[in-house]
C-alpha positions as CSV (number, residue, x, y, z in Angstrom):
1,M,89.9,79.2,74.3
2,K,88.4,76.0,75.8
3,Q,88.4,77.8,79.3
4,K,86.5,80.8,77.9
5,N,83.9,78.4,76.4
6,Q,83.6,76.5,79.7
7,L,83.1,79.7,81.6
8,A,80.4,80.9,79.2
9,L,78.7,77.6,79.4
10,Q,78.8,77.6,83.2
11,Q,77.2,81.0,83.2
12,Q,74.6,80.6,80.4
13,Y,74.0,76.9,80.1
14,P,74.9,75.2,83.4
15,D,72.9,72.0,82.5
16,L,74.7,71.7,79.2
17,Y,78.1,72.3,80.9
18,N,77.4,69.5,83.4
19,R,76.3,67.1,80.6
20,L,79.5,67.9,78.7
21,Q,81.5,66.7,81.7
22,Q,79.6,63.5,82.0
23,E,78.8,62.3,78.5
24,L,82.1,61.2,77.0
25,S,81.0,58.7,74.4
26,D,80.9,59.7,70.7
27,S,77.9,58.9,68.6
28,I,80.2,58.7,65.6
29,A,84.0,58.7,65.3
30,L,85.3,62.2,65.0
31,R,88.8,63.4,64.2
32,V,90.1,67.0,64.0
33,E,92.4,67.9,61.1
34,K,94.0,71.1,59.8
35,T,92.8,72.5,56.5
36,K,95.0,73.8,53.7
37,N,94.7,77.3,55.2
38,G,95.6,76.2,58.7
39,M,92.1,76.1,60.2
40,D,90.4,73.2,61.8
41,T,87.9,70.8,60.2
42,V,86.4,67.6,61.4
43,V,86.5,64.2,59.8
44,A,83.7,61.9,60.7
45,L,83.6,58.1,60.1
46,H,80.2,57.3,58.7
47,N,79.2,53.9,57.5
48,G,82.8,52.9,57.1
49,Q,83.7,56.0,55.1
50,E,85.4,59.2,56.1
51,M,83.4,62.4,55.6
52,Y,84.6,66.0,56.1
53,V,82.1,68.2,58.1
54,H,83.8,71.3,56.7
55,S,85.8,72.2,53.6
56,R,89.4,71.0,53.6
57,Y,90.5,74.3,52.1
58,Q,88.4,77.3,53.3
59,P,85.8,76.3,55.9
60,E,84.9,79.9,56.8
61,H,84.2,80.8,53.1
62,E,82.1,77.6,52.7
63,A,80.1,78.6,55.8
64,E,79.6,82.2,54.4
65,Q,78.3,80.8,51.1
66,W,75.8,78.5,52.8
67,V,74.5,81.2,55.2
68,H,73.8,83.5,52.2
69,L,71.6,80.9,50.6
70,L,69.2,81.1,53.5
71,P,66.1,83.3,53.4
72,Q,66.6,86.6,55.1
73,E,63.0,87.7,55.9
74,V,62.5,85.5,58.9
75,E,62.0,86.2,62.6
76,V,63.4,83.0,64.0
77,L,66.1,80.9,62.4
78,V,66.6,77.2,63.5
79,I,69.8,75.6,62.4
80,I,70.2,71.9,62.8
81,G,73.9,71.2,62.9
82,M,76.7,73.6,63.6
83,G,79.9,71.5,63.3
84,L,82.8,73.5,64.7
85,G,80.7,76.7,64.5
86,Y,82.1,78.5,61.4
87,S,78.6,79.5,60.4
88,L,77.9,81.4,63.7
89,S,79.8,84.6,62.8
90,W,78.0,84.8,59.4
91,L,74.6,84.1,61.0
92,A,75.2,86.9,63.5
93,R,76.0,89.3,60.7
94,R,73.2,88.4,58.3
95,Y,70.5,88.1,61.0
96,S,71.5,91.0,63.2
97,N,68.1,91.4,64.9
98,Q,66.6,87.9,64.7
99,T,66.6,85.0,67.1
100,I,69.0,82.2,66.0
101,I,68.4,78.7,67.6
102,I,71.3,76.3,67.1
103,I,70.4,72.6,67.5
104,E,73.5,70.4,67.6
105,P,72.3,66.7,67.8
106,D,75.7,65.3,68.6
107,M,77.2,66.1,72.0
108,A,80.6,64.9,70.8
109,M,80.6,67.3,67.9
110,F,79.7,70.2,70.2
111,R,82.6,69.2,72.5
112,K,85.0,69.3,69.6
113,A,83.7,72.8,68.7
114,T,84.4,74.1,72.2
115,E,87.9,72.6,72.1
116,C,88.8,74.1,68.7
117,R,87.1,77.5,68.5
118,D,86.1,80.4,70.7
119,L,82.3,80.2,70.9
120,S,82.0,82.3,74.1
121,V,80.7,85.4,72.3
122,Y,77.8,83.4,70.8
123,L,77.1,81.5,74.0
124,Q,76.7,84.8,75.8
125,N,74.7,86.4,73.1
126,E,71.0,86.5,74.0
127,R,70.0,86.2,70.3
128,F,71.6,82.8,70.1
129,V,70.0,79.8,71.8
130,F,71.9,76.4,71.9
131,L,70.1,73.1,72.2
132,V,72.6,70.3,72.3
133,G,72.5,66.5,72.4
134,Q,68.8,66.1,73.4
135,E,66.3,63.6,72.1
136,S,64.3,65.0,69.2
137,Y,61.0,65.3,71.1
138,V,62.7,67.1,74.0
139,T,64.3,69.5,71.6
140,A,61.0,70.2,69.9
141,H,59.3,70.8,73.3
142,I,62.1,73.2,74.5
143,L,62.0,75.1,71.2
144,A,58.3,75.6,71.4
145,E,58.4,76.7,75.0
146,Y,61.1,79.2,74.3
147,M,59.2,80.7,71.4
148,I,56.0,81.0,73.5
149,Q,57.8,82.6,76.5
150,N,59.5,85.1,74.2
151,K,56.3,85.8,72.2
152,L,58.0,84.8,69.0
153,T,55.8,84.0,65.9
154,F,55.9,80.6,64.2
155,S,54.7,82.1,60.8
156,Q,58.2,83.4,60.0
157,L,60.3,80.6,61.3
158,C,62.9,79.0,59.1
159,I,64.5,75.6,59.7
160,A,67.7,74.7,57.9
161,S,70.5,72.2,58.1
162,P,73.9,72.1,56.3
163,P,73.9,69.4,53.6
164,V,76.7,67.5,55.3
165,Y,74.5,66.9,58.4
166,Q,71.7,65.6,56.2
167,R,74.2,62.9,55.0
168,L,75.9,62.3,58.4
169,Y,72.8,62.2,60.5
170,P,69.9,61.6,58.1
171,D,67.7,59.9,60.7
172,I,68.3,62.4,63.4
173,V,67.8,65.4,61.2
174,G,64.7,63.9,59.7
175,E,63.3,63.1,63.1
176,L,64.1,66.5,64.4
177,Q,62.4,68.3,61.5
178,A,59.4,66.0,61.9
179,R,59.2,66.5,65.6
180,I,59.5,70.3,65.4
181,A,56.9,70.4,62.6
182,D,54.5,68.3,64.8
183,K,55.1,70.5,67.8
184,L,54.5,73.7,65.9
185,A,51.4,72.2,64.3
186,E,50.2,71.2,67.8
187,L,50.7,74.7,69.2
188,Q,48.9,76.2,66.2
189,V,46.0,73.8,66.9
190,Q,46.1,74.8,70.6
191,E,46.0,78.5,69.7
192,A,43.0,77.9,67.4
193,T,41.3,75.8,70.0
194,Y,41.8,78.5,72.6
195,A,40.5,81.1,70.3
196,Y,37.4,79.0,69.7
197,F,36.7,77.8,73.3
198,A,38.2,80.6,75.5
199,R,34.8,82.2,76.1
200,T,33.2,78.9,76.9
201,W,36.0,78.0,79.3
202,L,35.6,81.3,81.1
203,V,31.9,80.9,81.7
204,T,32.1,77.2,82.4
205,T,34.7,77.6,85.0
206,I,32.8,80.3,86.8
207,K,29.6,78.3,86.7
208,N,31.3,75.1,88.0
209,A,33.0,77.1,90.8
210,G,29.5,77.3,92.3
211,Y,30.0,73.6,93.3
212,L,33.0,74.5,95.5
213,S,30.7,74.4,98.5
214,Q,29.0,71.2,97.4
215,H,31.8,68.9,96.3
216,P,35.2,68.3,98.1
217,S,38.6,68.6,96.6
218,A,40.2,65.3,95.5
219,H,43.0,66.0,98.0
220,L,40.7,64.2,100.5
221,I,41.2,60.8,98.8
222,K,44.9,61.0,98.1
223,E,46.1,59.6,101.5
224,K,43.5,56.8,101.4
225,L,44.7,55.7,97.9
226,K,48.4,56.4,98.2
227,G,50.6,53.6,97.0
228,L,48.1,51.6,95.0
229,P,48.8,50.4,91.4
230,V,46.7,52.4,89.0
231,I,45.2,51.4,85.6
232,I,44.2,54.2,83.3
233,A,41.7,53.0,80.8
234,A,41.2,55.1,77.6
235,A,38.9,54.3,74.6
236,G,41.5,53.4,72.0
237,P,40.6,50.5,69.6
238,S,43.0,48.1,71.3
239,L,41.0,48.2,74.5
240,T,39.0,45.3,73.1
241,K,42.1,43.1,73.3
242,N,42.4,43.1,77.0
243,I,39.3,44.7,78.5
244,H,38.2,41.3,79.9
245,L,41.3,41.3,82.2
246,L,40.1,44.5,83.9
247,K,37.3,42.6,85.6
248,Q,39.8,40.6,87.6
249,A,41.8,43.7,88.5
250,E,38.8,45.6,90.1
251,D,40.0,45.0,93.7
252,K,43.7,44.7,93.0
253,A,44.3,48.1,91.3
254,L,42.7,51.5,91.2
255,I,40.9,51.7,87.8
256,I,40.5,55.2,86.3
257,G,38.2,55.4,83.3
258,V,38.6,58.4,81.0
259,G,36.5,59.9,78.3
260,S,34.4,57.5,76.2
261,A,36.1,54.5,77.9
262,I,33.6,54.7,80.7
263,N,30.7,53.7,78.4
264,I,32.8,50.9,77.0
265,L,33.7,49.6,80.4
266,E,30.1,49.7,81.5
267,K,29.0,47.7,78.5
268,H,31.5,45.0,79.6
269,Q,30.2,45.2,83.2
270,I,33.5,46.7,84.5
271,R,33.1,49.3,87.2
272,P,36.0,51.7,87.4
273,H,36.7,53.2,90.9
274,I,37.2,56.7,89.4
275,I,36.0,58.3,86.2
276,M,37.7,61.5,85.1
277,A,36.4,64.3,82.9
278,L,37.4,67.8,81.9
279,D,35.9,68.5,78.4
280,S,33.5,71.5,78.1
281,A,32.2,70.2,74.7
282,E,28.6,69.1,74.3
283,S,29.7,65.6,73.5
284,E,31.1,65.2,77.0
285,K,27.7,65.7,78.4
286,N,26.5,62.8,76.2
287,V,29.1,60.5,77.7
288,F,27.3,60.9,81.1
289,V,23.8,60.8,79.7
290,N,24.6,57.2,78.5
291,F,26.3,56.2,81.7
292,S,24.1,54.6,84.4
293,D,26.6,53.3,86.9
294,T,26.8,55.7,89.9
295,S,29.4,53.7,91.9
296,P,32.6,55.5,90.6
297,L,33.8,58.7,92.0
298,L,33.6,61.5,89.3
299,V,36.9,63.5,89.5
300,Y,36.4,66.6,87.4
301,T,38.1,69.8,86.5
302,H,36.1,73.1,86.4
303,S,36.3,73.1,82.6
304,L,33.9,70.2,82.4
305,H,30.5,70.8,80.8
306,P,28.3,72.0,83.7
307,D,25.5,69.6,82.6
308,A,27.9,66.7,83.0
309,V,28.7,67.8,86.6
310,A,25.0,68.3,87.4
311,G,23.8,65.2,85.7
312,Y,26.0,62.6,87.4
313,S,24.3,61.4,90.6
314,G,27.3,59.5,92.1
315,Q,29.9,61.0,94.4
316,K,32.0,63.8,93.0
317,A,35.3,65.6,93.8
318,W,37.3,68.2,91.9
319,V,40.9,68.9,91.1
320,K,42.4,72.2,90.1
321,L,44.4,72.3,86.8
322,K,47.7,74.1,87.2
323,E,46.8,76.6,84.5
324,D,43.3,77.3,86.0
325,S,44.0,80.7,87.6
326,I,40.3,81.4,88.2
327,I,39.8,78.5,90.6
328,G,43.2,79.2,92.2
329,Y,42.2,82.8,92.8
330,I,38.8,81.9,94.2
331,C,40.3,79.3,96.5
332,S,42.9,81.8,97.7
333,R,40.1,84.2,98.7
334,L,38.3,81.4,100.5
335,N,41.4,79.9,102.0
336,M,40.5,76.5,100.5
337,D,42.9,73.6,100.1
338,Y,43.0,71.7,96.8
339,L,44.8,69.1,94.8
340,E,46.6,70.6,91.7
341,I,47.5,68.6,88.6
342,V,49.0,69.6,85.3
343,D,46.9,70.2,82.2
344,G,47.4,68.2,79.1
345,P,46.0,67.6,75.6
346,S,43.7,64.8,76.8
347,V,42.0,63.6,80.0
348,A,44.2,60.5,79.9
349,N,47.2,62.9,80.1
350,V,45.7,64.6,83.1
351,A,44.8,61.3,84.8
352,F,48.4,60.3,84.3
353,D,49.7,63.1,86.5
354,F,46.8,62.6,88.9
355,A,47.9,59.0,89.4
356,I,51.6,59.7,89.7
357,R,51.9,63.0,91.6
358,G,48.4,63.3,93.1
359,L,47.8,59.7,94.3
360,R,51.5,58.7,94.4
361,A,50.7,55.4,92.8
362,S,53.0,52.4,93.2
363,A,52.7,51.6,89.4
364,V,50.8,53.0,86.4
365,L,49.5,50.9,83.6
366,L,48.0,52.4,80.4
367,V,45.4,50.5,78.4
368,G,43.4,51.7,75.4
369,Q,46.1,54.3,74.7
370,D,46.6,53.6,71.0
371,L,47.0,57.3,70.0
372,A,46.4,56.0,66.5
373,Y,43.6,54.6,64.3
374,T,44.4,51.0,64.9
375,D,42.5,48.9,62.3
376,N,41.4,52.3,60.9
377,R,39.1,52.8,64.0
378,Y,38.6,55.8,66.3
379,H,37.6,53.9,69.4
380,A,37.0,50.4,70.8
381,A,33.5,49.1,70.3
382,G,31.0,50.5,72.8
383,A,32.0,54.2,72.8
384,V,29.2,56.7,73.2
385,H,29.9,58.2,69.7
386,D,27.8,56.2,67.2
387,S,30.4,56.1,64.5
388,S,33.4,55.4,66.8
389,A,33.5,51.7,66.3
390,H,33.2,51.9,62.5
391,A,36.3,51.5,60.4
392,L,37.4,54.7,58.6
393,R,37.5,54.7,54.8
394,E,40.7,55.5,53.0
395,E,39.4,58.9,51.9
396,Q,38.7,59.8,55.6
397,L,42.3,59.2,56.5
398,K,43.6,61.8,54.1
399,G,45.5,64.5,56.1
400,Y,46.5,62.1,58.8
401,T,50.1,60.9,59.4
402,L,51.2,57.4,58.5
403,T,53.6,56.0,61.1
404,R,54.5,52.6,62.7
405,D,52.8,50.9,65.6
406,I,54.5,49.0,68.4
407,Y,54.7,46.0,66.1
408,G,56.2,47.9,63.2
409,A,53.0,47.8,61.1
410,P,51.8,51.0,59.3
411,V,49.1,52.9,61.2
412,Y,47.5,56.3,60.9
413,T,47.7,58.9,63.6
414,S,46.8,62.6,63.9
415,R,48.2,65.9,65.2
416,A,45.9,65.6,68.3
417,F,47.3,62.1,69.1
418,I,50.9,63.2,68.5
419,A,50.3,66.0,71.1
420,M,49.1,63.4,73.6
421,K,52.1,61.2,72.8
422,N,54.4,64.2,73.3
423,F,52.9,64.8,76.8
424,F,53.6,61.3,78.0
425,E,57.2,61.4,76.6
426,I,58.1,64.8,78.0
427,Y,56.5,63.9,81.3
428,M,58.7,60.7,81.6
429,K,61.8,62.6,80.6
430,Y,61.4,65.5,83.0
431,E,59.3,64.3,85.9
432,K,61.2,61.0,86.0
433,P,58.6,59.1,88.1
434,N,60.3,56.6,90.4
435,I,57.7,53.9,89.9
436,P,57.1,51.3,87.1
437,V,55.1,52.8,84.3
438,Y,54.0,50.5,81.5
439,N,52.0,50.8,78.3
440,C,49.7,47.8,78.3
441,T,47.6,48.9,75.3
442,E,49.0,46.0,73.2
443,G,48.6,48.2,70.1
444,G,48.9,51.7,68.8
445,I,52.0,53.8,68.5
446,P,55.0,53.5,70.9
447,L,55.6,56.0,73.8
448,T,59.3,56.7,74.3
449,G,60.2,56.1,77.9
450,I,57.2,53.8,78.6
451,P,57.9,50.1,77.9
452,N,55.2,47.9,76.3
453,I,54.1,44.8,78.2
454,P,50.9,42.7,78.0
455,L,48.3,43.6,80.6
456,A,48.2,40.1,81.9
457,Q,51.9,40.2,82.7
458,A,51.5,43.5,84.4
459,L,48.6,42.4,86.5
460,E,50.5,39.3,87.6
461,Q,53.5,41.6,88.6
462,F,51.6,44.4,90.4
463,G,48.0,43.3,91.1
464,M,48.0,40.3,93.4
465,Q,46.8,41.9,96.6
466,S,43.2,42.9,97.1
467,Y,42.1,46.2,98.6
468,P,38.7,47.6,99.6
469,I,39.2,50.5,97.2
470,R,35.6,51.5,96.7
471,E,35.0,51.5,100.4
472,W,38.0,53.7,101.0
473,I,36.9,56.3,98.4
474,H,33.3,56.3,99.7
475,K,34.4,56.9,103.3
476,A,36.9,59.6,102.4
477,V,34.3,61.6,100.3
478,S,31.4,61.0,102.7
479,G,33.6,62.2,105.6
480,W,33.7,65.7,104.0
481,D,31.1,67.8,105.8
482,E,29.3,70.0,103.4
483,C,28.1,72.2,106.2
484,D,31.6,73.2,107.0
485,A,32.2,74.5,103.4
486,V,32.8,78.2,103.1
487,P,29.6,80.0,101.9
488,L,30.1,81.3,98.4
489,H,27.2,83.8,98.2
490,S,29.1,86.7,99.8
491,L,32.2,86.0,97.6
492,W,30.1,86.1,94.4
493,E,28.6,89.5,95.5
494,E,32.1,90.9,96.2
495,L,33.4,89.6,92.9
496,Q,30.4,91.0,91.1
497,R,31.0,94.5,92.5
498,E,34.7,94.3,91.4
499,A,33.6,93.2,87.9
500,D,31.3,96.2,87.7
501,I,34.3,98.5,88.4
502,L,36.3,96.6,85.7
503,V,33.5,97.0,83.1
504,S,33.5,100.8,83.8
505,L,37.2,101.1,83.4
506,S,37.3,99.0,80.2
507,A,34.4,101.1,78.6
508,R,36.2,104.3,79.4
509,R,39.4,103.0,77.9
510,I,37.6,102.2,74.6
511,R,36.0,105.6,74.5
512,E,39.4,107.3,75.0
513,L,41.0,105.2,72.3
514,Q,38.1,105.9,69.8
515,R,38.8,109.7,70.3
516,L,42.3,109.2,68.9
517,L,40.8,108.6,65.4
518,P,41.5,110.3,63.1
519,V,45.0,110.9,64.4
520,S,45.2,114.5,65.7
521,P,48.0,116.8,67.0
522,D,47.1,116.0,70.6
523,F,47.6,112.3,70.0
524,S,50.3,112.0,72.7
525,A,48.1,113.5,75.4
526,G,45.1,111.3,74.4
527,F,47.2,108.2,74.4
528,A,48.6,109.0,77.8
529,R,45.0,108.8,79.1
530,V,44.6,105.4,77.5
531,A,47.9,104.2,79.0
532,A,46.8,105.4,82.5
533,L,43.5,103.5,82.2
534,T,45.4,100.4,80.9
535,E,47.7,100.5,83.9
536,E,44.8,100.7,86.3
537,I,43.1,97.7,84.6
538,D,46.3,95.7,84.5
539,K,46.7,96.2,88.3
540,N,43.2,94.9,88.9
541,E,43.3,91.5,90.7
542,L,40.1,90.3,89.1
543,Y,41.4,91.2,85.6
544,H,44.8,89.7,86.2
545,N,43.5,86.3,87.5
546,M,40.2,85.9,85.6
547,I,40.6,87.7,82.3
548,V,44.3,87.8,81.3
549,P,44.7,83.9,81.1
550,H,41.8,83.8,78.6
551,V,42.9,86.7,76.4
552,Q,46.7,86.3,76.5
553,W,46.7,84.3,73.2
554,M,44.7,87.1,71.5
555,V,46.9,89.9,72.9
556,E,50.0,88.2,71.7
557,A,48.6,87.5,68.2
558,S,47.4,91.1,68.0
559,T,50.8,92.4,69.0
560,R,52.5,90.3,66.3
561,N,49.9,91.6,63.8
562,V,50.7,95.2,64.7
563,H,54.4,94.5,64.2
564,H,53.9,92.9,60.8
565,T,51.5,95.5,59.6
566,T,53.5,98.6,60.5
567,A,57.1,97.2,60.1
568,H,57.5,98.6,56.5
569,I,55.3,101.8,56.8
570,I,57.4,105.0,56.8
571,D,54.6,107.6,57.3
572,E,54.2,108.1,61.1
573,Q,50.5,109.2,60.9
574,E,49.6,106.1,59.0
575,K,51.5,104.0,61.6
576,K,49.7,105.6,64.5
577,K,46.3,105.1,62.7
578,L,47.0,101.3,62.1
579,F,48.3,100.9,65.7
580,V,45.1,102.5,67.2
581,I,42.8,100.4,65.0
582,E,44.5,97.2,66.0
583,L,44.6,98.2,69.7
584,L,40.9,99.2,69.6
585,R,40.1,95.8,68.2
586,Q,42.1,94.2,71.0
587,Y,40.5,96.3,73.8
588,E,37.0,95.7,72.4
589,E,37.5,91.9,72.5
590,I,38.9,92.1,76.0
591,H,35.8,94.1,77.0
592,E,33.6,91.3,75.7
593,Y,35.4,88.9,78.0
594,I,34.9,91.3,81.0
595,I,31.2,91.5,80.2
596,L,31.0,87.7,80.1
597,L,32.7,87.5,83.5
598,Q,30.4,90.1,84.9
599,R,27.3,88.1,83.7
600,A,28.7,84.8,84.9
601,L,29.4,86.2,88.4
602,E,25.9,87.7,88.5
603,E,24.3,84.4,87.6
604,N,26.3,82.7,90.4
605,A,25.4,85.4,92.9
606,Y,21.7,84.9,92.3
607,G,22.0,81.1,91.8
608,T,23.9,80.0,95.0
609,E,22.6,79.3,98.4
């Protein structure tokens, strides 16, 4: 039995198998006993008292009763706590087509289950997913990623936990439920944000791509700056506590100012070496309108508001975000090198990866990274936003989450801040940077995996040597010969011609689909023509690299909508009609994106060189 489970784990969950061999300590004392009917149960010692995880008489019957109390109309079932696994067979029967995600917070409990019962059939079943012994924020992240990759909807997700787990592991279960809820809320916000900004990002990226022949990639500076300690200054309210210390660090550490922090730093006569920006919103342009210092290097992504790029008169360099397929595709056609960094919910998150992987910093110190409304404030005094330094009233804080700061005091935070916090914690967990990383904010909410120390202590530890950092950056960027840059004009003309072809194919597809309404006897033949055009469009490189990343969220939402709308309709003609209507809406929206791309490329073709 145990051997069968180990073999299944080796094949399906090799990482979990390895952890099972290494992690031998029990989180709580566990003992296996025989029940009255000869089956196994587990006795757990909890707060000095023994507690049975399963019935002492009929554990299988108990599991059956509990499973039948769960709602059946769900697409994804998340179970926190499996004990010895008696519920698995009943879950498999009751939810014969659904995805079942089993979260077992206690590695010791899972080990007992593999020793007592044959779980191999469930470990090998693709409908079952096992997440065992992970920190709550990691579990929430893995769960979210799994659902995204498998195009599963969050609207019909059910999270349940056996009552005994709520008594045995109340803190763990509560934390898991909260983390999962936060992650799901974060993804819903991301989907809504993408729906709102996707068109803007498409046009903005194409427009900023016109600067590829004018500004170098930031990979030019990485060797010059390799191995320096880096301070990332954000605009959180606690920045006022230690901003004065940054003045003495100007030649001892590379200072990166992000977001509205650059205005605050300037008001305190602190000149960061690099300022980073990526936001396409109009407010980001205002940050630069109110920023007069031209000594920092602006490192930007192509999602930045074009007026912010054009309006800054200091030196500039760009980085490619990992998810930016448009810039990746253009650079591949131009055979251009670039520095790629991961995307994140905030520019501070992006700067974090830029410092660690891009510049290979010797240490990273975070300041102004409250990720909370410390003293009921948005930002430290001096941010570009007029209301940012004003304390929020109680009624304004409704809808925010009350948590604890690094000192244990109550503080409000938001879903957006939690998403940024999750990024830092997941990054530390999986990237495992082999350098000191400290949170020197001296306020705000804690970041798991990043110790808190005062900035003064950190500067004493890492920032004693002086470096000509500003000179190094200037020489590296000035050494890039703009005359050697690949001319873009011919590429824009090529891409424009390819976009014209794509527009024609897309318009034909819509016309063919419109002919299928009302549903007629030759539906199959008509739909075959639509499918052929769709296949031709999908194979188009321009479509694959420049359109698909911006419409994927909409396509997946549309597909889910079709499934929900037609799932209970018996009449085939009605099903076909609803299917065509939804598909037509999807293809018309995709066509709008293709037209946007065509126009943006046309503007670049007439506006470059």
